[in-house]
C-alpha positions in Angstrom: -65.2 -72.7 -5.0 -67.2 -75.6 -3.6 -68.7 -74.7 -0.2 -70.3 -78.1 0.4 -66.9 -79.9 0.1 -64.9 -76.9 1.6 -62.7 -76.7 -1.5 -61.5 -73.6 -3.3 -59.2 -73.2 -6.4 -57.7 -69.9 -7.4 -56.2 -68.8 -10.7 -52.8 -67.1 -10.9 -52.4 -64.1 -13.2 -48.7 -63.9 -12.3 -48.0 -67.4 -13.7 -45.1 -67.4 -16.2 -44.4 -69.8 -19.0 -41.8 -72.5 -18.5 -38.5 -72.2 -20.4 -36.5 -75.4 -20.9 -33.0 -76.2 -22.1 -32.6 -79.9 -23.1 -29.7 -82.1 -23.9 -30.1 -85.6 -25.3 -27.6 -88.3 -26.4 -28.8 -91.5 -28.1 -27.1 -94.5 -29.6 -28.5 -97.6 -31.4 -27.0 -100.9 -32.5 -28.8 -103.4 -34.8 -28.3 -107.1 -33.9 -28.8 -109.6 -36.7 -31.8 -109.0 -39.0 -34.5 -108.3 -36.3 -32.8 -107.2 -33.1 -31.9 -103.7 -31.8 -30.3 -102.4 -28.7 -30.5 -98.7 -27.8 -29.6 -96.4 -24.9 -29.6 -92.7 -24.2 -28.9 -89.9 -21.7 -31.0 -86.8 -21.2 -30.7 -83.6 -19.1 -33.2 -80.8 -18.8 -33.0 -77.5 -17.0 -36.4 -75.7 -16.5 -37.0 -72.1 -15.4 -40.4 -71.1 -14.0 -41.6 -74.6 -14.0 -45.3 -75.0 -13.0 -46.7 -77.0 -10.2 -49.9 -77.4 -8.3 -49.9 -76.1 -4.7 -52.4 -77.5 -2.2 -53.1 -77.1 1.5 -56.0 -78.2 3.7 -55.7 -75.3 6.1 -57.0 -72.3 4.2 -59.3 -69.6 5.5 -62.0 -68.7 2.9 -64.7 -66.0 3.6 -63.9 -66.3 7.3 -64.2 -70.1 7.4 -61.1 -72.2 8.3 -60.2 -75.6 7.0 -60.8 -75.2 3.3 -58.8 -77.2 0.8 -56.9 -74.6 -1.4 -55.2 -75.3 -4.7 -53.5 -73.0 -7.2 -51.0 -73.3 -10.1 -47.7 -71.7 -9.2 -44.2 -71.2 -10.6 -41.0 -72.7 -9.1 -37.7 -71.0 -9.9 -35.5 -73.8 -11.3 -35.8 -77.6 -11.8 -33.3 -80.1 -13.1 -34.0 -83.5 -14.6 -31.3 -86.1 -15.4 -31.8 -89.7 -16.5 -31.1 -92.5 -18.9 -33.1 -95.0 -20.9 -32.3 -98.5 -22.2 -34.3 -100.6 -24.8 -33.9 -103.9 -26.5 -35.8 -105.9 -29.0 -35.0 -109.4 -30.3 -36.6 -112.4 -32.0 -36.9 -115.6 -30.0 -37.2 -118.8 -31.9 -39.2 -118.4 -35.1 -42.3 -116.5 -34.3 -41.7 -115.0 -30.8 -40.5 -111.4 -30.3 -39.4 -109.9 -27.0 -39.2 -106.2 -26.3 -38.1 -104.4 -23.1 -37.3 -100.9 -22.1 -36.3 -99.1 -18.8 -36.1 -95.4 -17.9 -34.6 -93.8 -14.8 -35.2 -90.2 -14.0 -33.7 -88.1 -11.2 -35.2 -84.6 -10.6 -34.8 -81.8 -8.2 -36.2 -78.3 -7.7 -35.1 -75.2 -5.8 -36.6 -72.2 -3.9 -40.3 -73.2 -3.7 -42.8 -72.7 -0.9 -40.7 -70.5 1.4 -37.3 -72.1 0.8 -38.2 -75.8 0.3 -35.3 -77.3 -1.8 -34.4 -80.6 -3.5 -38.1 -81.6 -3.9 -38.8 -83.9 -6.9 -40.3 -82.4 -10.0 -44.0 -82.9 -10.1 -45.0 -85.6 -12.6 -41.4 -87.1 -12.8 -41.3 -90.9 -12.4 -38.0 -92.2 -11.1 -38.4 -95.8 -12.4 -40.4 -97.0 -15.4 -40.2 -100.2 -17.4 -42.1 -102.1 -20.0 -41.9 -105.8 -21.1 -43.8 -107.5 -23.9 -43.7 -110.9 -25.5 -45.4 -111.4 -28.9 -46.2 -114.3 -31.1 -46.9 -113.7 -34.8 -47.6 -115.8 -37.9 -49.4 -115.0 -41.1 -52.8 -115.7 -39.4 -52.2 -115.2 -35.7 -50.9 -112.4 -33.5 -50.8 -112.5 -29.7 -49.0 -110.3 -27.2 -48.8 -110.1 -23.4 -47.3 -106.9 -21.9 -46.4 -105.7 -18.5 -46.0 -102.0 -17.7 -44.6 -100.4 -14.5 -44.4 -96.8 -13.4 -43.2 -95.8 -9.9 -44.8 -93.2 -7.7 -44.7 -89.6 -8.7 -45.3 -86.2 -6.9 -48.7 -84.9 -8.0 -49.3 -81.8 -5.8 -47.0 -79.8 -3.4 -48.2 -78.8 0.1 -46.7 -76.3 2.5 -44.7 -79.1 4.1 -43.5 -82.5 3.0 -46.2 -84.3 4.9 -48.8 -82.4 2.9 -47.4 -83.4 -0.5 -49.8 -85.5 -2.6 -48.3 -88.5 -4.6 -49.7 -90.7 -7.4 -48.9 -94.2 -6.3 -47.0 -96.8 -8.5 -48.9 -98.5 -11.3 -48.5 -102.1 -12.6 -50.5 -103.2 -15.6 -50.8 -106.6 -17.3 -52.5 -106.6 -20.7 -53.3 -109.1 -23.4 -54.3 -108.6 -27.0 -54.7 -111.0 -29.9 -56.0 -111.2 -33.5 -56.8 -114.0 -36.0 -57.1 -113.5 -39.8 -60.1 -115.4 -40.9 -59.6 -114.3 -44.5 -57.5 -111.7 -46.2 -60.1 -109.0 -45.4 -61.7 -110.3 -42.2 -59.9 -110.2 -38.8 -61.1 -111.3 -35.4 -59.5 -109.4 -32.5 -59.7 -109.4 -28.7 -58.0 -107.6 -25.9 -58.0 -107.6 -22.1 -56.5 -104.8 -20.0 -55.6 -104.4 -16.4 -55.8 -108.2 -15.6 -54.4 -107.5 -12.1 -57.1 -105.0 -11.2 -54.5 -102.3 -10.5 -56.1 -99.5 -8.4 -55.8 -95.8 -9.0 -54.3 -94.5 -5.7 -53.1 -91.2 -4.2 -51.3 -90.8 -0.9 -50.2 -87.9 1.3 -46.6 -87.6 2.4 -46.2 -91.4 3.2 -47.4 -94.5 1.4 -49.4 -95.5 4.5 -51.6 -92.3 4.3 -54.2 -93.1 1.5 -56.3 -90.1 0.4 -57.9 -91.6 -2.7 -58.4 -95.2 -3.9 -60.4 -96.4 -6.9 -60.7 -99.8 -8.5 -61.8 -100.2 -12.2 -61.3 -104.0 -12.6 -60.4 -105.7 -15.9 -61.7 -104.3 -19.2 -62.0 -106.3 -22.4 -63.5 -106.2 -25.9 -64.0 -108.6 -28.7 -64.6 -107.6 -32.3 -64.5 -108.3 -36.0 -62.7 -106.0 -38.5 -63.7 -106.1 -42.2 -61.6 -104.3 -44.8 -63.9 -103.2 -47.7 
């Protein structure tokens, strides 16, 4: 417990392990010498799935208004989705790669009868794009990664649910072979200064917002 911040977190000796039944179907097709297209379906049924319960209206040692969190079991959760991916060579030295994943999830009988709540941690829409240029001496790649919002913690009601907001990252990395054993490399991440953000119930209700700005590094690799 943290009395100064009015927070308390309890363990749960009754917590049971999650049991999962999974079904996956995948297919791939090679295109030419360098291209590939793939797709797949997946389905999961989970019993005793684990989630984090949170409420801001808990009475602790006679004091009201504590933030209470605890790991708990839900009864049943279902996850269904599909994924698509493609990779191909453009011109002589350019390579394009892309993938997309859709996930639909639902849960039953949690928190006094709440039903059809998304599975905590499940991202409905996610995709990645990258364009690379490569020769014997030079390699450079720009990539864009997107992940939609996801349920992070469950509250007593929908307006108390905590969500991790969508994330969009643009990154660059490159390298240059000075000799057969010496390589200069550089990378820059989060060029758009994507914030880490949580909201409660609705996107308009921010509960946490952090900025980390762009990070980069430059180095020299020597193979001995």
